[in-house]
C-alpha positions in Angstrom: 2.2 23.9 -5.0 3.0 23.5 -1.1 -0.2 23.7 0.7 -0.2 26.0 3.5 -2.1 27.0 6.5 -5.2 29.4 6.9 -4.3 33.0 8.9 -6.9 32.6 10.9 -9.9 30.2 11.8 -13.2 31.1 9.8 -15.1 28.9 11.5 -18.3 30.0 14.2 -17.1 26.6 16.3 -16.3 27.7 19.4 -12.3 28.1 19.9 -10.6 25.3 22.7 -8.1 26.4 25.3 -5.4 24.2 23.3 -6.2 27.1 20.1 -3.1 28.3 18.7 -0.9 25.6 20.4 -1.3 22.8 19.4 -2.1 23.1 14.8 -2.0 21.3 12.0 1.4 21.9 10.5 1.5 20.4 7.1 -1.3 17.9 4.6 0.1 15.4 2.2 -3.4 15.0 0.9 -2.7 13.4 -2.6 -1.2 10.5 -1.6 -0.1 7.7 -4.4 -2.8 6.2 -6.2 -1.3 2.8 -6.8 -1.1 2.5 -2.9 -4.6 3.8 -2.5 -3.5 7.0 -1.7 -2.6 4.9 2.4 0.0 6.9 2.0 -0.9 10.5 2.9 -1.0 12.3 6.5 -1.7 14.6 8.5 1.2 16.4 10.8 0.1 17.3 14.1 2.1 20.2 16.2 3.0 20.8 19.7 3.5 24.6 19.8 3.9 24.9 23.6 6.0 23.2 26.3 3.6 20.7 27.5 2.4 17.8 26.9 -1.2 17.4 25.0 -3.3 14.5 25.4 -5.3 14.1 22.6 -8.2 11.0 23.5 -11.2 11.4 22.4 -9.9 14.8 19.5 -10.8 14.5 15.7 -10.1 16.1 12.7 -13.2 17.6 10.2 -13.6 17.6 6.7 -15.0 20.9 6.3 -16.8 20.3 2.7 -18.5 17.2 3.6 -18.6 17.4 6.9 -17.2 13.9 8.1 -15.2 13.2 11.6 -11.9 11.3 11.3 -10.8 10.6 14.7 -7.4 10.8 15.8 -5.5 7.9 17.6 -5.0 7.8 21.1 -1.8 9.4 21.5 0.1 12.7 23.7 0.9 15.3 21.6 4.6 16.2 23.7 5.4 19.8 24.1 7.1 21.3 20.8 6.7 17.6 18.9 5.0 16.9 15.8 3.2 13.6 15.7 2.8 12.0 11.7 -0.7 10.4 11.4 -0.7 8.2 8.0 -4.0 7.5 6.5 -3.6 3.6 6.9 -0.5 2.4 7.1 1.9 3.2 10.4 4.9 4.3 9.8 7.1 5.2 12.8 7.8 8.7 13.1 9.8 10.4 15.8 8.7 10.2 19.5 5.1 9.7 18.4 5.8 6.9 17.3 3.9 4.6 14.0 0.3 6.6 14.2 -2.7 6.4 11.5 -6.6 6.8 10.9 -7.3 3.7 10.1 -8.5 4.1 6.4 -8.0 5.1 2.5 -8.2 7.7 0.9 -9.6 10.2 3.1 -8.5 14.0 2.2 -10.2 15.4 -1.3 -7.6 16.2 -3.6 -9.3 19.0 -4.0 -9.5 22.1 -2.4 -10.8 21.3 1.4 -10.5 22.9 5.2 -9.4 20.4 8.2 -10.8 21.6 11.4 -9.1 20.3 14.5 -11.5 20.2 17.3 -11.0 19.2 21.0 -12.4 15.9 22.7 -15.3 18.7 23.5 -16.1 19.6 19.9 -14.3 23.0 20.4 -12.3 24.3 17.5 -8.2 23.7 17.7 -6.5 24.6 14.5 -8.2 25.0 11.0 -6.0 24.3 7.6 -6.8 24.8 4.1 -5.3 23.4 1.0 -5.5 24.2 -2.3 -6.1 22.0 -5.4 
């Protein structure tokens, strides 16, 4: 089954000015085990018209409270950026990006929170097992 994003944020974290503009579009959370799941990725989408610099942004795994830094990139208006767990593979205008880790996302249900540089909530994405 394909994961679906949560309809509304359920967190008490203050909302960012980018809330509802930049979103987590998709998470491939269960990668290939023979690759140590390094082919997992997160798609970030800018639904607005203006570019959004993402320097200092993070993704928080809500179940564990751990943080992963988003690469320093600018997400162009109307575009999607794919960020791989480890091996950066070029994707559209965003180029090749990775979180520089391995096996970052739980293979069980989890919620990822996209936070801006002020640690304000931009989006939440919940995926089931």
